[in-house]
C-alpha positions as CSV (number, residue, x, y, z in Angstrom):
1,X,-25.0,17.4,-10.2
2,X,-21.8,16.5,-11.0
3,X,-19.0,16.4,-9.3
4,X,-15.2,16.4,-10.1
5,X,-13.2,13.6,-10.0
6,X,-9.8,13.1,-8.0
7,X,-6.8,12.2,-10.3
8,X,-4.3,14.0,-8.7
9,X,-2.0,11.0,-7.9
10,X,-0.4,12.4,-4.6
11,X,-3.6,13.4,-3.0
12,X,-4.9,10.1,-3.9
13,X,-2.1,8.4,-2.1
14,X,-2.6,10.4,0.3
15,X,-6.4,9.1,0.8
16,X,-5.0,5.6,0.8
17,X,-2.6,6.1,3.7
18,X,-5.6,7.5,5.3
19,X,-8.1,4.9,4.7
20,X,-5.1,2.4,5.4
21,X,-4.8,3.7,8.9
22,X,-8.4,4.1,9.8
23,X,-9.1,0.7,9.6
24,X,-9.3,-0.6,12.7
25,X,-10.5,-4.0,11.8
26,X,-9.0,-5.9,9.1
27,X,-6.0,-4.0,8.9
28,X,-5.4,-2.6,12.5
29,X,-2.0,-4.5,12.1
30,X,-1.2,-2.7,8.9
31,X,0.9,0.8,8.9
32,X,2.1,3.2,6.7
33,X,5.7,3.7,6.8
34,X,8.5,6.0,5.4
35,X,6.4,8.4,3.8
36,X,7.2,11.2,2.5
37,X,5.3,14.2,2.8
38,X,7.1,16.5,0.2
39,X,6.7,13.9,-2.4
40,X,6.2,15.2,-5.9
41,X,4.3,13.1,-8.7
42,X,6.7,12.2,-11.8
43,X,6.5,10.4,-15.0
44,X,8.2,7.9,-14.1
45,X,6.4,7.4,-10.3
46,X,7.8,8.6,-7.4
47,X,7.8,7.1,-4.0
48,X,5.6,7.6,-1.6
49,X,5.8,5.6,1.5
50,X,6.0,1.5,2.5
51,X,3.1,-0.6,3.8
52,X,3.8,-2.9,6.2
53,X,2.2,-5.6,8.3
54,X,3.3,-5.5,12.3
55,X,2.6,-10.1,13.2
56,X,2.6,-8.5,16.7
57,X,0.5,-5.6,18.1
58,X,3.7,-5.4,20.2
59,X,5.3,-3.6,17.5
60,X,2.9,-1.0,16.8
61,X,1.9,2.1,19.1
62,X,-0.4,4.8,18.2
63,X,-0.1,8.5,17.0
64,X,-1.7,11.2,18.4
65,X,-4.8,10.7,15.9
66,X,-5.1,7.5,17.0
67,X,-3.6,5.9,14.0
68,X,-1.0,2.8,14.5
69,X,2.6,3.4,13.4
70,X,5.8,1.5,14.1
71,X,6.9,1.5,17.9
72,X,10.7,3.4,18.0
73,X,12.0,0.1,19.4
74,X,10.5,-2.0,15.8
75,X,13.5,-1.4,14.1
76,X,16.5,-4.0,13.2
77,X,15.3,-6.4,16.1
78,X,11.8,-6.4,15.1
79,X,12.6,-6.9,11.5
80,X,11.1,-10.5,11.8
81,X,7.6,-9.9,13.1
82,X,7.4,-6.5,10.1
83,X,6.5,-7.4,6.6
84,X,6.7,-5.0,4.0
85,X,3.4,-5.6,2.1
86,X,3.7,-2.9,-0.6
87,X,5.1,0.3,-2.0
88,X,3.1,3.3,-3.1
89,X,4.4,5.5,-6.0
90,X,2.8,8.7,-7.4
91,X,2.2,9.9,-10.6
92,X,0.8,12.9,-12.2
93,X,-2.6,11.3,-12.6
94,X,-3.2,8.2,-10.4
95,X,-0.9,6.6,-7.5
96,X,0.1,3.1,-7.6
97,X,0.5,0.2,-5.1
98,X,2.9,-2.5,-5.9
99,X,2.4,-5.5,-4.0
100,X,5.4,-7.8,-3.1
101,X,3.7,-10.2,-1.0
102,X,1.1,-12.7,-2.1
103,X,1.0,-10.8,-5.7
104,X,-1.0,-13.7,-7.2
105,X,-4.1,-13.0,-4.5
106,X,-3.5,-9.2,-5.0
107,X,-3.6,-9.3,-8.4
108,X,-7.1,-12.1,-8.0
109,X,-8.6,-9.4,-5.3
110,X,-8.4,-6.4,-7.5
111,X,-9.7,-8.7,-10.5
112,X,-12.9,-8.4,-8.3
113,X,-12.9,-4.6,-8.4
114,X,-12.9,-2.0,-11.1
115,X,-9.7,-1.1,-10.1
116,X,-6.6,-1.5,-13.1
117,X,-4.2,-4.2,-12.6
118,X,-0.9,-4.7,-13.6
119,X,0.9,-8.2,-12.8
120,X,4.7,-9.6,-13.6
121,X,4.2,-13.3,-13.8
122,X,7.4,-13.5,-12.8
123,X,11.1,-11.7,-11.5
124,X,12.5,-8.9,-13.8
125,X,15.0,-11.0,-16.3
126,X,17.3,-7.4,-15.5
127,X,17.1,-8.1,-11.7
128,X,16.7,-11.5,-10.2
129,X,16.5,-10.6,-7.4
130,X,13.7,-8.4,-7.6
131,X,10.4,-11.2,-6.9
132,X,6.9,-10.7,-9.0
133,X,4.9,-8.4,-8.2
134,X,1.5,-6.9,-8.9
135,X,1.2,-2.9,-9.3
136,X,-2.2,-1.6,-8.8
137,X,-3.3,1.5,-10.3
138,X,-5.6,4.0,-8.9
139,X,-6.9,6.3,-11.0
140,X,-9.0,8.2,-9.0
141,X,-9.8,9.2,-5.4
142,X,-12.8,6.8,-4.7
143,X,-10.7,3.9,-5.6
144,X,-8.6,4.1,-2.6
145,X,-11.5,2.7,-0.3
146,X,-11.8,0.0,-3.0
147,X,-8.3,-1.0,-2.9
148,X,-8.5,-2.0,1.0
149,X,-10.1,-5.3,-0.3
150,X,-7.0,-6.1,-2.0
151,X,-4.9,-5.5,0.8
152,X,-7.4,-7.1,3.4
153,X,-6.6,-10.5,1.2
154,X,-3.1,-10.1,1.1
155,X,-2.9,-9.7,5.1
156,X,-4.8,-12.8,4.5
157,X,-1.9,-14.7,3.3
158,X,0.2,-13.7,6.1
159,X,1.5,-16.0,8.7
């Protein structure tokens, strides 16, 4: 019996968001933020959501489904407690996670999986303010669960 592979970028990103918010152990303080539920995949990649880490559980609340979300008062005053660790973009055939925190650790952890990795060794010369990062390309819905170990490795690097 052959099952179809899930290769729709938007659906892969949705699965990843579900996996991230459903992990109540190592990723309990990781939150999907600024999600665009109406995002449509593009050839250049469309922003789907940010993945942030709350250093303090007081910056989190729980939604009606039991998933962690940012507390309403963790906006401008709580910026020091919230760290954006990645952004997720959707393409017609994949989702791409761009790790902006601990990019070397993200690349190392992703190399231990079968997930595609694109690393930049230095800041973009055209945009020196843009730091080096690691991009993890998720081409199949099954990989949404595998990439959790990469998020865990990155979170372990946070203070």
